[in-house]
Structures are given as structure tokens and as C-alpha cells.
N, C-alpha and C positions, 0 to 999 in steps of 0.2 A: 603710214603703210605698215600693214603687220609684217612680221618676219617672213611666214611662208609665202605669201604674194611677192615679197621683195625678192625672195630667192627664185621664184618662178619668173618674174620679169627679168632678173639678171641671165637665167637661163634662155628665155626667149630673145633677148637682144643677141647673146652669143650665137644662137642658132640662126638667127634672121641674118647675121653677118657673115656667117660661115658656110651655111648649107647651100649645096649646088640646086640648080633648078630641077634636075632629074630627080632628086632625092625628096621633091616636095610634091610630086606627081603619082598618083596610084595608076597603074596600067592594067587597063580591061584585057581580060582573055577573050578570045573569040567565042562569045557565048550569045546565040540569037537572041535569048531572053532579056538581055541587058538592053536591047535595042527596040523591044516590042513596046507598043503602047499597053495602057493597062487592059482596054478591051481585047487587044490582039493576044496578050498573055493569058486572060481567062479563057478566051475561045479556044486557043491551042490545046488547053488542056481538057477541053470537052464540056465546058460549063456555059450557061447561057449568060448573055451580059447585055446590059444596057447602059448608055451614057446620057445623062440628064444634065440641063444648065438651068441655073436660077440666078436672077439678077437681085442684089441686095437693095435696100433703100437708098445707099448712098453709091450706087452704080457698080459695085464689083462683080464680076460673072464668075460664078463658082460651078465648079464640075462635080457631079456626083456619079459614081459608078454602082450598079447593081447587079448582083446575082440572085435572080428571082426565086430560084429553087435549085436543088442539087442535080446530081447526074441521074439519080435513079426515080425521078419524079417529073411530071410534066405540069404539076399543079402549083400554083403560087399560094403559098401560105399566108393566113391571116395573122401569123406571128411575125412581126416586123422588128428588125434590129437594126440600130443606126450605130456605125464604127467612127470615130473620130481620132484621127492620128495626132500624133505628137510634133514637137518643134523640129523642123527640118525634114519633116517626113510627108508622106501623101497617102493616098488611097492604095497605091502600089505596095506598100508595106504589110498590107493584110493578105496579100496572095503571093508575094515573090519567093517565099520559102518553099511553094510547092502545095500539091492538092492534101498531103498528109500533114502537114505542118502549118500551112496558111489559116488564120483563124476564119478567114471570109469564106473559104471553100468548106472548112468543117462545119461552121452554122448553116450553110446552105444544105450540106447533106444531113443536118440534123432536123431539117425541115423549116428552117427561117428564110424569109424574105429579107435578104442582105443588102443594106446600103452603106455606101462607103463615102464620107464627105471628104472636102478638100477645102481647107481655110484659104482665104484670100493671101495672095502672094507666093503661094508654091506653085511648081511648074504646071501643075492642073488647073489653077485657078489665077493664072497671071493675067488677067484680062480686065478691061474696065470699059464703060460705056463711052467715057470721053477721055481718059487719062491714059498716056501711054508710058509703061513701066520702065521703058528704056530711055525716055526723055523727060517726064514729068516727075520731079521729086515728091509732089503731092500724092501720087499713088501709095508711096511707102510711108506715110504718116499715120502708122496704126501700129498697135501692139497686140497681145493676145486678148486685151481688153475688148478691143472691136470684134475679134473673132467670136469671143463668148457672148458678147451683148447683141451682135447683129447677124453674123454668118451662120453660126448653129441654129439660132431660132429661125432663121430664114429657110435653111435646109430641112429643119424639122416640119415646118409648116408644109413645105412643098411634098415631104415624103408622106405624110398623113393625107394630104389632098389626092395625091396619085393612088395611094393604096385604099382609100376610103376608111382607114382606121382612124381611131380618137386618141391613140397612145401607142407608144413604142418602147422597146428596150434601148438602152443606150450603153455603149462600152467606149471608154476612152482610154488612151495611153499617155501619160506624160502630160503634155501641153493639153492633149485631149480631155483630161480630167480637170485642168486648170479651168479651161473654157466652160466646162459643164458647172463648175461652182459659180462662176461669172454669171452665167446664163440664169440660173435657178435663184441667185440673190438679187440680180439686177431685175429681172423679169419674172417675178415669181409665179405669173399664171402658167408657165412652162413646167412647173412641178407636175401638174396635173396631165400633162402630155407624155409623161415618162413613166413607165411602170415600175422601173428600178434601173439603178445605174451602177455601172460595175467600173471601179477605178483601177487600172493596172499602172502601178508605180504612180500613186498619187502626189500632185505638187500643188501646193498651197502656200504653207509657210516653208522658209528655207533657211532657217538658223542654224541647221546641221548639215547642210549640204557640203560635199566634200570634193566636187569636181575642181580640179587645180586650174582649169581655164576659166571657169566661171569666177573663181576667186580672183583671177588676174583682172578680169573684167569689173569685177565689183569694188576693187580696192586700188584700182588704176591710178597712178600719180604721174605718169609721165606725159609727154607732150601729147596734146589731143589730135594734132595733125598726124602723129605716128600712129595713134589708135586707129584713126579713120582710114588711114593707108593699109593698115593691117585688116581691118574687119569690115571696111565699106562705110559709106557715107549714109545710104538710104538702104540699099539691099545688102543683107548678109551673104556675100557671095559663096557660092558653095566650094570652089577651090580656092579660097584665099589663103595667102601665104601664112597668116597668123595661125590657123588651125593645123595646116600640113607641117609647119615647122616645130611649132610648140609640141605637136603629137610625136614627132621624131624624138625630140628632147626627154619627153616624159614617159615613153612606152618601151618596153623591153624587146628583146630578140625573138626570132621566130618568123615564119612565112607569114603566118596568119596575122600576127601582131604587127609586122611591117606593113602589109596591106591596109590594115584597118586604122593604123596610126596617121596615114595621109588623108583619111575621111573624116570632114568636119564633125559629123555627127557622133563618130566614135571618140575623137580626140576630146570632145566634151563630156560625153556619158559613160566612157569607159567600156568594157566587155569582159566576158569570162572566155578565154581560149577553149575550156573543156567544152562550153556550149556551143561553139561556133561550127557549124558545119561548113568546111572550105569550099566544097562544091558550089554553094550558094553566091560566094564572094563577086564572081563576075556580075550576075545579074543584080546583087545588092548593090555594087558600086555603079552600076548603070542607072539605078533609080534613086539613090541617096547620095547625098543630101539633095532635098527636093526644093531648097530656096525657103527663104523668110525675109522679114524686114530687120534691120538693126534694132528696132524698137522692141521687137519680140525678145530678143536676147537681152537687151539692157533693161527691161521691164523685170526680167528674173534676177539680173544683177542688183537692181534696187530692192528687190524682196531681201536679199542676202543682207543688205546693209541696214535696212529698216527693222527686220526682224517681225514685219507685219504682212498681212495679206490685203494689199490695198491697190487703188487704181495708180494709173501712171503718173509718175512725179515730173513735172513739167518746170519745176524751179520756180524762179519769178513770176512765171505764167500762172502758177497755181490759184493764185487770188482772183484772177479774171475767169480761170475755167471751173473752179470749184467753190469760190467764195471763201476760201480758207488757205493758210500758208502751207498746210500738208494735205495730201491726196485723202480722200474719204476711203475707209476701209470697207471690204465687202461683207455684207451682213450675213453671216452663215445661218443664223437662226430663222431666216427667212426660207431656206431649204427645207422641203418636206418630203421630196422623193426618197425612198430607200436607197442609201448608198452602201455598197459593199467595197471595202478597201482592200487590195492585195499588196502587200509590200514585202520587202527582202533586206536582210542585214548588209548586204554588199552593193547596195544602190547608191551610185555617186550623187544623183540628184534628189531622190526621195529619201531624205534621212528618216531612219525610223522613228525618232523623237518628233521630227516634224509631223509624221503621219499620225502618231498617237495624239498630238496637239489637235490636228485637223479634226480627228473623230470626236474628241471632247467638244470642239466648238461647233460641231454639227448636231450635238446632242442626240436627240431620238432619231434624226434622220440617218445618223450612222448605224445602220442596221447590224453590221458585223464587221470585223477586221480579220484578216488572215495572213499570218506571217508564213511566206513561202519555205518548205521544209529544207531547200538547199541553201546553206550559209553563203555560197560563192555566187548566186544569182544576181545579176546586175540589171541595169535599168533598161538595156535594149535586149535582153534574154527574153523579156516578155513578147517580143516580136520575132526574134530570130533564133532563140534558144532550141537546142535539139530536143529538150524534154519540157518545152513550153506546153504543148498539148497535154502532156501526162500530169504536170504539177500544177498548171494554171488553167487552161481552157477547160478541162473536165470539170473543175471546181465552179467555173463560171456557168457552164451549160446546167449543171447540177442546180445552182442557185435559181437561175432563170427559169426552171420549170416550176418553181415555188410562187411565181408570181403570174 
């Protein structure tokens, strides 16, 4: 075990034994938006909304949310854009920051037909044709590999069928970028179905990832039963003690800081206090984290250890599953969709050197890479940052106009 993870492991055990239950729980303010469904939230602010469901080849029932046009138009555009959320997130994250800052609203008002997907296992897609997520562990036997190889292609096919289009724009954040690379490398025919992809905080290689909690998972050498007690056996529980207590130990003081340190998503990814609008905290805490499988998180932990971008490592089962002792790497050379990478210096998950390595691996498919001008911009600021529309979304919209 390396020195830094050992230190954090010690901190974790200390906090685990000393923290009171009250200090592990984020308290919601009384904000109606925190309890509204995604369609109710969008309707409340005057936008049209549709909810769609599609079933994957292996039985997962996925939910998609659509904003077909903006407030000032009744016409559905032929410009279709698909938004895919990151780890522990959902379609709600594209709209919960409000009509002036939510990318879903902004794109709708710019004349796009906006579709927001939900990968298997989050609160919006916690359903299956035969498996019960509360009773059947088989439901949770997936990582982001299956989301990229099965879920995203299934949703894209559905969107294209409903809209009558042959291709669309794709925007992903965090895991939403990872699953895009999985899809277009594992199923290269989907390159032709995407006009251009925009990666917000791209994640493939993770050698230079700096998230303390991800390092704990990657280099864990403690008892496995303690680890499963802290993070869950199958489902990565949204309010589990591991994230809440480690967040308390690793974060600083301040009202916003304390509110976010008990949120699993922010404890993993970090945040920039200067970019966080405190007024959205109740609605944000009401919708996020949105759930995931333990294997999604552990697949990223494996990437940290291996230094490679490859499929899930099943250990001794690799030979049966892959016909080799190690998992196969994703072949980035098969990706031909123009990809734009937007990254930042202060990102705990998408390290700058890893993003540059990704661009090199993509070859000609890496159409351009853009370093966010604000050095303090963090992983979740692409979703919740006060200046995200100004320094990220405007750039994306400008680039989309060129395709």
C-alpha cells in the first residue's frame, strides 16, 4: 500500500469509529424542487417534457427524458442532442441548476431537441424485466462497460427512431464520456450515428487521477468485509458511511463545504466553493447521488491500478470470459466520430496528463482539446458551476454549430 492511501485509510478508520450518526447525514432544506421528479421539475419551469422507456437486450428498463423545444418555440427541431450523465448522476443533473444554468434548458432554447439518458442502476433506471434490484444481486453485476456497450447504443437507436433522424450530437460528462468511448470502440457502427461528441471532464486513462477516496478504493489492503460494509456489496449506496465520514475527514470548514462533504458524489470528485451556488444545494442534494453499482466504481479503481483503459478485471475468471489472463483494452483507433475534449487543471478525476494521453490515443478522432480558462474549475463544475454556461456551454454550442 502506498503512503498516501495508507494515511487516508487511517483517517477513514478514525472517523468511522468516532463520528456521530448526525454528522454523517446531509440535511435537506425545505425546497420543493428537491422532491419533484425530473418531468415535474421541467414542467414547473415552463418547458415541454416527455418521458420515454426503452428495454435493453439483457432486460434493463431505461428512462429517457426529452425537452423537444425551448420556451419560445413550438417546433421540434431536427437538431437532436443526446446528453449522458456521469457516475452517481442522472438526467436530473442537466436541469437542476435552473433555466439559465442547466445545459438541458440552454440547448432547448438554442433550438435543439434535447434527450437525456439514464444508465442502468441509477434511480431513473432502477428496473428490469425479471430482476428485482432489492432482492437479486444479479441485477447489479455490471460496470460502465455494459452501460457503454449496451445501454447508450440502445437509447441512441430509440432516439433516432422516434425523431426520424440518422445521426445526433452526443454530450457526456465524466462517466458519460467513458461510456461513449466504450460504445464507439466496441460497436464501431455507432460512429456514423453521432455527428460529434463533446467530452466534459473526459475519463479513460486514470494514471494521474487525484481523488483521495478513489485512491483508497484502488489501493485498499484492509479486510474485504469492512470494505463491503462501507461501500455496499452490489449497489453503491448513495448515503453509505464510507463516503459521508471520509468526506468529513478530508474536507474543510464552511457551510457549503460541510453540506457537500456528506454527499458521496462530491466526496469522490471534489468541488470548487467559489463555483457553487448555495441556493441550489437543497435540490442538488435531493437528486444526487442517484445510485450506481459497486462494479462501476471498482472498474475505475482498476483503471488507476492498471494504467490502462480496458474492460472489467474479473481476476481468475478472466480466462473464461476473455480467453486471456488480463482484460482486453478498448481499441481507441476504432473511434472515428469527431471528439472534442474539455478539461481543467483542478479536476480530481480527469487528470490533465490522462486527457492528453487520451487525445493521442484517439488520433484523428480527437478533433480538438480545450483547457478551461479557470484553474480552479473542478470535475463537477461542468454541471453545477456558476460560470459553466459562460466558459463551457457556450464553447460547446459554438462547436456544435460547425457540424
